[in-house]
C-alpha positions as CSV (number, residue, x, y, z in Angstrom):
1,M,-19.2,168.2,75.0
2,E,-18.8,166.7,71.5
3,Q,-16.5,167.5,69.0
4,Y,-19.3,168.0,66.6
5,D,-22.8,169.5,67.1
6,S,-25.8,168.5,65.2
7,R,-27.0,171.9,65.3
8,V,-24.1,173.2,63.2
9,D,-24.9,170.5,60.8
10,A,-28.5,171.9,60.5
11,Y,-26.9,175.3,60.4
12,I,-24.9,174.7,57.5
13,A,-27.8,172.7,55.6
14,K,-29.8,175.8,55.8
15,A,-27.2,178.2,54.5
16,A,-27.2,179.7,51.1
17,P,-25.5,177.7,48.3
18,F,-22.4,179.7,48.2
19,A,-22.0,179.6,51.8
20,K,-22.0,176.0,52.4
21,P,-18.6,175.1,50.8
22,I,-17.0,178.0,53.0
23,L,-18.6,176.9,56.2
24,E,-17.8,173.3,55.7
25,Y,-14.0,174.4,54.9
26,I,-13.6,176.6,58.2
27,R,-15.4,173.5,59.9
28,T,-13.0,170.8,58.7
29,L,-10.0,173.3,59.0
30,V,-10.6,174.0,62.6
31,H,-11.0,170.4,63.9
32,E,-8.1,169.3,61.7
33,T,-6.0,172.0,63.7
34,S,-6.9,170.3,66.9
35,P,-9.4,167.4,67.8
36,Q,-9.8,169.1,71.2
37,I,-12.2,171.7,69.8
38,T,-15.9,171.5,70.2
39,E,-18.6,173.1,68.6
40,N,-21.6,174.9,70.1
41,I,-24.5,177.3,69.0
42,K,-24.5,180.7,70.8
43,W,-26.9,183.3,69.6
44,G,-27.9,181.2,66.7
45,F,-24.6,181.1,65.2
46,P,-21.7,178.1,65.2
47,F,-18.7,178.7,67.9
48,F,-15.6,176.6,68.3
49,E,-14.4,176.4,71.7
50,Y,-11.5,175.1,73.9
51,K,-11.1,176.2,77.4
52,G,-13.5,179.0,76.3
53,V,-14.3,180.5,73.1
54,L,-11.8,180.5,69.9
55,C,-13.8,181.6,67.0
56,N,-17.3,181.6,65.2
57,M,-18.6,181.5,62.0
58,A,-21.9,183.0,60.5
59,A,-23.7,182.9,57.0
60,F,-25.7,185.7,55.7
61,K,-27.8,186.0,52.8
62,Q,-24.8,187.5,50.6
63,H,-21.6,186.8,52.5
64,C,-19.9,184.5,55.3
65,S,-18.0,185.8,58.5
66,F,-15.3,184.1,60.3
67,G,-14.3,185.6,63.7
68,F,-11.8,185.1,66.3
69,W,-12.8,185.8,70.2
70,K,-9.5,187.4,70.8
71,V,-8.7,188.8,67.3
72,S,-6.6,191.9,68.9
73,L,-4.3,189.7,70.6
74,L,-3.1,187.4,67.8
75,N,0.0,188.0,65.9
76,D,-0.7,188.7,62.4
77,P,2.7,189.3,60.3
78,S,0.6,188.4,57.0
79,H,-2.0,191.4,58.1
80,S,-4.7,189.2,57.2
81,L,-6.9,190.2,60.1
82,M,-9.3,193.0,60.7
83,T,-9.2,194.5,64.4
84,G,-11.0,197.6,64.0
85,D,-14.5,197.3,62.6
86,T,-14.9,193.6,62.9
87,S,-18.5,193.9,61.8
88,A,-17.9,191.3,59.0
89,G,-15.7,189.1,61.2
90,S,-12.0,188.9,61.6
91,L,-11.4,188.3,57.9
92,G,-13.7,190.6,56.1
93,Q,-16.9,189.7,54.0
94,L,-16.3,186.2,52.5
95,T,-17.9,185.3,49.5
96,T,-15.7,182.1,48.2
97,I,-13.4,180.0,50.0
98,A,-10.6,182.1,47.9
99,D,-11.2,185.1,50.5
100,L,-9.9,183.3,53.0
101,P,-6.2,183.7,54.0
102,S,-3.9,180.5,53.3
103,K,-4.5,177.2,55.3
104,E,-1.0,177.9,57.2
105,I,-2.2,181.3,58.0
106,L,-5.7,180.2,59.6
107,V,-4.0,177.1,61.2
108,D,-1.5,179.4,62.9
109,F,-4.5,181.8,64.1
110,I,-6.4,179.1,65.4
111,L,-3.3,177.6,67.4
112,Q,-2.6,181.2,68.9
113,A,-6.3,181.4,69.8
114,I,-5.8,178.0,71.8
115,A,-2.7,179.1,73.6
116,L,-4.4,182.4,74.8
117,N,-7.2,180.3,76.1
118,E,-5.0,177.6,77.9
119,N,-2.8,180.6,79.4
120,E,-6.2,182.2,80.5
121,V,-4.9,185.5,78.6
122,K,-7.6,188.2,78.6
123,V,-8.6,190.9,76.0
124,P,-7.9,194.2,77.6
125,A,-11.0,196.3,78.4
126,K,-11.5,198.9,75.3
127,K,-12.0,202.8,76.0
128,A,-15.2,204.6,75.0
129,P,-14.6,206.6,71.9
130,A,-14.3,210.1,72.4
131,E,-16.7,211.5,69.9
132,K,-19.8,209.6,68.1
133,K,-20.2,210.4,64.2
134,A,-22.8,212.7,63.5
135,T,-24.7,210.0,61.3
136,I,-24.6,206.6,61.1
137,E,-25.9,204.2,58.2
138,T,-27.5,200.8,59.0
139,P,-24.8,198.2,57.8
140,D,-25.5,195.9,55.1
141,Y,-25.0,192.9,57.6
142,F,-27.8,194.3,59.9
143,L,-29.8,194.7,56.6
144,D,-29.3,191.2,55.4
145,F,-30.1,189.8,59.0
146,L,-33.4,191.8,58.8
147,A,-34.3,190.4,55.3
148,D,-34.4,187.1,57.1
149,H,-37.0,187.9,59.7
150,P,-39.8,190.1,57.9
151,N,-42.0,190.8,60.8
152,A,-38.8,192.3,62.6
153,K,-37.9,194.2,59.3
154,L,-41.4,195.9,59.2
155,T,-41.1,196.9,63.1
156,F,-37.7,198.4,62.5
157,E,-38.8,200.3,59.3
158,S,-41.9,201.8,61.3
159,F,-39.2,203.2,63.8
160,S,-38.5,207.0,64.1
161,P,-35.2,207.9,62.6
162,S,-33.8,208.3,66.2
163,H,-35.2,205.1,67.3
164,K,-33.6,203.5,64.3
165,R,-30.2,204.9,65.3
166,E,-30.2,203.8,68.9
167,Y,-30.4,200.4,67.8
168,V,-28.1,200.6,65.1
169,E,-25.4,202.5,67.2
170,W,-26.1,199.6,69.8
171,I,-25.1,196.9,67.5
172,V,-22.3,198.7,65.4
173,E,-20.4,199.8,68.8
174,A,-20.5,196.1,70.2
175,K,-17.0,195.4,70.9
176,T,-16.4,192.1,69.5
177,D,-18.1,189.8,67.1
178,V,-19.9,187.6,69.5
179,T,-21.5,190.6,70.9
180,R,-22.5,192.1,67.8
181,L,-23.9,188.8,66.8
182,K,-25.8,188.4,70.1
183,R,-27.5,191.7,69.8
184,M,-28.6,191.5,66.5
185,Q,-30.3,188.3,67.6
186,T,-31.8,190.0,70.5
187,A,-33.0,193.0,68.5
188,I,-34.8,190.7,66.1
189,E,-36.4,188.8,69.0
190,W,-37.5,192.4,70.5
191,M,-38.8,193.5,67.2
192,I,-40.7,190.2,66.4
193,E,-42.6,190.8,70.1
194,G,-43.5,194.4,69.0
195,K,-41.0,196.1,71.6
196,S,-39.6,199.3,70.6
197,R,-37.6,200.9,73.5
198,N,-35.5,197.7,74.8
199,W,-32.5,198.8,73.1
200,K,-30.6,199.6,76.3
201,Y,-29.4,196.1,76.6
202,K,-27.1,195.5,79.4
């Protein structure tokens, strides 16, 4: 696979003006860290790979995200990473380059991710939460995603409260950024097709 993928160029070109410099910065930094890292598009988003997935980036209407595939295994003395609810990536919602940690910190994370893949280290399976919250709100990142797909948004808004909850829980409870992005993309496809009961995706 090539180091650079023209589909990532197209993705950045279509991003909002505020997002383009953030995406370009991340892309440049990743490749400067290691020329062995290649690009790919998975579930509609740019991914960086070396012996497996290392990290991914995404642009939404009002923020960008940058996530590491094995974030829970990274050493983080600067406390820059979000390892709990990573719905906005591993570094929170990004609206400017200044929202990112320093170049040195990011390079260290990328090198750690490379080492984990080289050593074939797996992320331990997470246990299911003991209880679910009584109420759940539709997260902003999914609302932004729906806003880009008017037909799917109309379908979602026509759902009953319990059906909306099923979709939102399915997306929010994803264990990784990659799974969450894939589920949002799949949900959009189902809604555009007018399907309403396929949320139990395996």
